[in-house]
C-alpha positions as CSV (number, residue, x, y, z in Angstrom):
1,X,-4.7,-13.5,20.8
2,X,-6.5,-12.3,17.5
3,X,-4.1,-13.3,15.3
4,X,-4.7,-16.9,16.6
5,X,-8.7,-16.8,16.9
6,X,-10.0,-19.7,14.9
7,X,-13.2,-18.2,14.1
8,X,-13.7,-17.8,10.3
9,X,-13.5,-14.2,9.8
10,X,-14.9,-14.2,6.2
11,X,-17.8,-16.6,4.6
12,X,-17.8,-18.9,1.5
13,X,-20.4,-18.0,-1.1
14,X,-22.0,-18.8,-4.1
15,X,-20.8,-16.7,-7.3
16,X,-23.9,-14.7,-8.1
17,X,-24.5,-13.7,-11.8
18,X,-24.5,-9.9,-11.3
19,X,-23.3,-7.1,-8.2
20,X,-23.5,-3.7,-8.6
21,X,-19.8,-3.6,-7.9
22,X,-17.1,-6.4,-8.8
23,X,-13.4,-5.5,-7.1
24,X,-10.8,-7.8,-9.2
25,X,-8.1,-8.2,-6.6
26,X,-8.8,-8.6,-3.1
27,X,-5.4,-7.5,-1.2
28,X,-5.1,-4.0,0.5
29,X,-6.4,-1.5,-1.6
30,X,-9.5,-4.0,-3.1
31,X,-10.5,-4.6,0.6
32,X,-10.5,-1.0,1.7
33,X,-12.1,-0.1,-1.2
34,X,-14.9,-2.5,-0.4
35,X,-15.3,-1.4,3.2
36,X,-15.2,2.5,2.3
37,X,-17.7,1.7,-0.3
38,X,-20.0,0.0,2.0
39,X,-19.6,2.1,5.0
40,X,-19.5,5.4,4.0
41,X,-21.9,4.7,1.2
42,X,-24.5,1.8,1.4
43,X,-23.0,-0.2,-1.3
44,X,-23.4,-3.5,-0.2
45,X,-23.9,-5.7,-3.3
46,X,-20.2,-6.3,-4.3
47,X,-17.9,-9.0,-5.2
48,X,-14.2,-9.4,-4.3
49,X,-12.7,-11.7,-6.8
50,X,-9.1,-12.6,-6.6
51,X,-7.1,-15.5,-8.3
52,X,-5.2,-16.9,-5.3
53,X,-5.9,-16.3,-1.5
54,X,-6.3,-12.7,0.0
55,X,-3.5,-10.9,0.3
56,X,-1.6,-13.0,-2.3
57,X,0.5,-10.3,-3.6
58,X,1.7,-6.9,-3.0
59,X,0.1,-6.7,0.3
60,X,1.5,-9.9,1.8
61,X,5.4,-8.9,-0.1
62,X,5.8,-5.7,1.3
63,X,8.2,-4.1,3.6
64,X,5.2,-2.9,5.5
65,X,6.2,0.8,6.1
66,X,4.0,3.6,6.6
67,X,4.8,7.3,6.3
68,X,4.2,10.3,5.0
69,X,7.3,12.4,4.3
70,X,7.2,12.2,0.9
71,X,8.7,15.2,-1.5
72,X,5.7,17.0,-3.5
73,X,3.1,18.7,-1.9
74,X,0.4,16.4,-3.2
75,X,2.0,13.3,-2.2
76,X,2.7,14.8,1.0
77,X,-0.8,16.0,1.6
78,X,-2.2,12.5,0.3
79,X,0.2,9.9,2.4
80,X,-0.5,12.3,5.7
81,X,-4.4,11.5,5.2
82,X,-3.5,7.8,4.7
83,X,-1.3,7.8,7.9
84,X,-4.1,9.5,9.9
85,X,-6.5,7.0,8.6
86,X,-4.0,4.1,9.7
87,X,-4.1,5.7,13.4
88,X,-7.3,4.9,13.9
89,X,-7.7,1.9,12.0
90,X,-7.6,-0.5,14.5
91,X,-10.1,0.7,16.5
92,X,-12.5,1.4,13.9
93,X,-12.2,-2.4,12.3
94,X,-12.1,-3.8,16.3
95,X,-9.2,-5.6,15.4
96,X,-5.4,-5.2,16.1
97,X,-3.6,-4.1,13.2
98,X,-0.2,-4.1,15.0
99,X,0.8,-0.7,14.1
100,X,3.8,0.9,15.6
101,X,4.6,4.5,15.1
102,X,8.4,3.5,16.5
103,X,9.7,6.6,13.7
104,X,11.0,6.2,10.4
105,X,15.0,7.5,9.2
106,X,15.8,7.8,5.6
107,X,19.7,7.8,5.0
108,X,21.9,10.3,3.4
109,X,25.2,8.7,1.7
110,X,26.3,11.8,-0.4
111,X,25.7,15.6,-0.7
112,X,23.4,15.3,-3.3
113,X,21.3,13.2,-1.0
114,X,21.9,15.5,2.1
115,X,20.3,18.0,-0.1
116,X,17.2,15.9,-1.6
117,X,16.3,15.3,1.8
118,X,16.9,18.6,3.0
119,X,14.3,19.6,0.3
120,X,11.7,16.8,1.9
121,X,12.2,18.4,5.1
122,X,11.5,21.7,4.5
123,X,8.3,21.0,2.5
124,X,7.0,18.3,5.4
125,X,7.1,21.2,7.7
126,X,5.3,23.6,5.3
127,X,2.6,21.0,5.0
128,X,2.7,20.6,8.8
129,X,4.0,16.9,8.7
130,X,6.6,15.8,11.3
131,X,10.1,15.4,9.7
132,X,13.2,16.8,10.3
133,X,16.9,16.3,9.4
134,X,19.4,15.0,12.0
135,X,23.0,14.4,12.3
136,X,25.0,11.0,13.2
137,X,24.9,11.9,16.8
138,X,21.1,11.7,16.5
139,X,21.4,8.5,14.4
140,X,23.4,7.1,16.4
141,X,21.6,7.3,19.5
142,X,17.9,6.5,17.9
143,X,19.8,3.3,16.3
144,X,22.9,2.5,17.9
145,X,23.8,-0.7,16.2
146,X,24.0,1.2,12.5
147,X,27.3,1.4,11.4
148,X,28.3,5.0,11.2
149,X,32.0,4.6,10.7
150,X,33.9,6.4,8.0
151,X,34.7,2.8,7.0
152,X,32.1,1.9,5.6
153,X,31.0,1.1,1.8
154,X,28.6,3.8,1.7
155,X,29.3,6.1,4.8
156,X,26.1,7.9,6.3
157,X,26.1,11.2,6.4
158,X,23.0,12.4,7.8
159,X,19.3,11.2,7.8
160,X,15.4,12.6,7.5
161,X,14.0,11.6,10.9
162,X,10.1,11.3,10.7
163,X,8.3,9.9,14.0
164,X,5.3,9.5,13.2
165,X,6.3,6.7,10.5
166,X,6.2,3.3,11.3
167,X,5.3,-0.1,10.7
168,X,2.2,-2.2,10.6
169,X,1.3,-5.8,10.0
170,X,0.4,-6.3,6.4
171,X,-1.8,-9.4,6.8
172,X,-3.5,-7.7,10.0
173,X,-4.5,-5.2,7.6
174,X,-5.9,-7.7,5.0
175,X,-7.5,-9.9,7.6
176,X,-8.9,-6.9,9.4
177,X,-10.7,-5.3,6.4
178,X,-12.0,-9.1,5.0
179,X,-13.3,-9.6,8.3
180,X,-15.5,-6.0,8.2
181,X,-16.5,-6.0,4.6
182,X,-17.8,-9.9,5.5
183,X,-19.7,-8.3,8.5
184,X,-21.8,-5.8,6.1
185,X,-22.4,-8.5,3.7
186,X,-20.1,-7.9,1.0
187,X,-18.9,-11.1,-0.8
188,X,-15.4,-12.4,-1.0
189,X,-14.2,-14.9,-3.6
190,X,-10.7,-15.9,-3.3
191,X,-9.6,-18.6,-6.2
192,X,-11.9,-16.7,-8.7
193,X,-9.4,-15.8,-11.5
194,X,-10.7,-12.9,-14.1
195,X,-9.7,-14.1,-17.8
196,X,-11.6,-11.0,-19.7
197,X,-13.5,-7.9,-19.3
198,X,-16.5,-7.5,-21.8
199,X,-16.8,-3.6,-22.5
200,X,-20.5,-2.3,-24.3
201,X,-20.9,1.1,-25.2
202,X,-17.6,2.4,-23.5
203,X,-18.9,0.8,-20.4
204,X,-17.5,-2.2,-18.9
205,X,-20.3,-4.3,-18.4
206,X,-19.4,-8.2,-17.6
207,X,-16.1,-9.5,-15.7
208,X,-15.3,-13.5,-17.0
209,X,-14.2,-15.7,-14.5
210,X,-13.3,-19.2,-14.5
211,X,-16.1,-19.6,-12.4
212,X,-18.5,-18.0,-14.9
213,X,-20.0,-14.5,-16.1
214,X,-20.7,-11.9,-13.4
215,X,-22.5,-8.6,-15.0
216,X,-21.1,-5.6,-13.0
217,X,-22.7,-2.1,-12.7
218,X,-19.1,-0.9,-12.1
219,X,-15.7,-3.0,-12.1
220,X,-12.4,-1.7,-10.1
221,X,-8.7,-2.8,-11.0
222,X,-7.3,-3.4,-7.7
223,X,-4.7,-5.6,-8.7
224,X,-1.2,-3.8,-8.5
225,X,1.6,-5.1,-10.5
226,X,-1.1,-7.1,-12.6
227,X,-2.9,-3.4,-12.9
228,X,-2.0,-2.9,-16.5
229,X,-3.1,-6.6,-17.4
230,X,-6.4,-6.5,-16.3
231,X,-6.5,-2.9,-17.8
232,X,-6.3,-4.3,-21.0
233,X,-8.6,-6.9,-21.0
234,X,-11.1,-4.1,-20.8
235,X,-9.1,-1.9,-23.9
236,X,-7.3,0.4,-21.8
237,X,-3.7,0.9,-21.6
238,X,-2.3,2.2,-18.6
239,X,0.9,4.0,-18.8
240,X,2.6,2.0,-15.9
241,X,5.7,-0.1,-15.9
242,X,5.9,-3.1,-12.6
243,X,9.5,-3.3,-11.6
244,X,9.8,-6.5,-8.4
245,X,11.3,-5.1,-5.7
246,X,13.9,-7.0,-4.0
247,X,14.1,-7.5,0.3
248,X,16.5,-9.3,2.1
249,X,15.2,-10.4,5.9
250,X,17.5,-11.7,8.8
251,X,17.1,-13.7,11.7
252,X,15.2,-11.8,14.4
253,X,17.0,-9.2,16.1
254,X,16.3,-7.4,19.3
255,X,13.5,-5.7,19.8
256,X,15.0,-2.4,20.3
257,X,16.0,-2.7,16.6
258,X,12.8,-2.1,15.3
259,X,13.1,1.7,13.7
260,X,12.5,1.3,9.9
261,X,15.1,2.8,7.6
262,X,15.8,3.6,4.3
263,X,18.5,4.5,2.1
264,X,18.3,8.0,0.1
265,X,22.3,7.8,-1.7
266,X,23.4,6.6,-5.1
267,X,24.5,4.7,-6.6
268,X,22.1,2.4,-6.3
269,X,18.9,4.0,-4.1
270,X,19.5,1.1,-1.8
271,X,20.0,0.7,2.2
272,X,18.9,-0.9,5.3
273,X,15.5,-1.4,6.9
274,X,15.0,-2.6,10.3
275,X,11.6,-3.9,10.4
276,X,9.5,-5.7,13.6
277,X,12.7,-6.8,14.9
278,X,14.5,-8.1,11.3
279,X,17.1,-6.5,9.3
280,X,16.0,-6.2,5.9
281,X,18.4,-4.6,3.1
282,X,16.2,-3.3,0.3
283,X,17.0,-2.4,-3.1
284,X,14.5,-0.3,-5.4
285,X,15.2,1.2,-9.1
286,X,17.6,4.0,-9.0
287,X,15.6,6.4,-11.6
288,X,12.4,8.0,-9.7
289,X,11.0,9.4,-12.9
290,X,9.9,6.2,-15.0
291,X,9.2,3.0,-13.3
292,X,6.5,2.7,-10.8
293,X,5.9,0.5,-8.1
294,X,2.4,0.2,-6.0
295,X,2.6,1.6,-2.5
296,X,0.9,0.1,0.2
297,X,-0.5,2.5,2.5
298,X,-2.6,4.7,0.3
299,X,-5.7,4.5,2.2
300,X,-6.8,7.8,0.5
301,X,-6.7,6.3,-2.7
302,X,-9.4,3.5,-1.6
303,X,-11.5,6.5,-0.3
304,X,-11.1,8.5,-3.4
305,X,-12.7,5.6,-5.5
306,X,-15.7,5.3,-2.9
307,X,-16.6,8.3,-3.3
308,X,-15.9,9.1,-7.6
309,X,-18.0,5.8,-7.8
310,X,-21.1,7.4,-6.1
311,X,-20.6,10.8,-7.9
312,X,-20.2,9.5,-11.2
313,X,-21.0,6.0,-12.0
314,X,-21.1,5.6,-15.6
315,X,-17.7,8.1,-16.4
316,X,-15.1,5.2,-17.2
317,X,-15.4,1.7,-18.8
318,X,-13.1,0.8,-15.9
319,X,-11.9,2.1,-13.0
320,X,-8.4,1.5,-12.0
321,X,-7.1,2.4,-8.4
322,X,-3.6,2.0,-9.7
323,X,-3.7,5.3,-11.3
324,X,-4.5,6.9,-7.7
325,X,-2.4,4.3,-5.7
326,X,0.9,4.1,-7.6
327,X,4.2,6.2,-6.3
328,X,7.3,6.5,-8.2
329,X,9.9,4.9,-6.0
């Protein structure tokens, strides 16, 4: 099997003194941005820098759910484009990403949640996304192990069902992109911590690392929860607040329990997720308007960066994918 192949997937390189593009963060966002720069625009002199191993941050520590049933028109279209990219990504990378479109349900535990999910369903349908409201009887058919009794602490009233949603092996996404980048000659440098970014004439010109300085034609900040820290090195203040998202995973359950579920009720915004055969309880921030968490499957953002780099290479001192990829959660 591919996942147990002992063949080296990416090579080691000596860190050069300069690159056309330096990407800080070698997780899914950074690797994908490098991949699309190389594949779609022919930019190959790229260095991916990470202070740890590949995927050590958010890319390897998430619930691995892919979906496009968001609420706002902008979010729906953005993530629907990302989901469509993922549908053909295994074939494109020639690497099995273990993507399973097993469907996704968002549970409602009170009347206001039901109303909110109805708005989402209507917006989804207007924009061509397969998403609809279902009652408890259909929930029971799709996921019979769920407690739908009135005795539950937060009884389930209804759900937003999103058949194209599903789960993916997040590590495989990182490995697949890294393998594809290496094949194009893009260099990956794990365990290369960035300590500072030098700015001249409002442009990021040099990335300082513990392995020495690296001159850069452009710098991409793809560090998720550390985005504001890295951006501050270049004098850029990002309006992002990072909050940890906690998840509890059980022992493996039967294979039929693989429908991803999220809770849409209050208080607080918590629910259950069934992911890759395990039952996970997850909680997130209850205020959707202020805190931000980076979201895993925004492939669209990585392509946007690649295109913006080619069209306007000198417009910013530092480019940060975080401004495109974060989603109020």
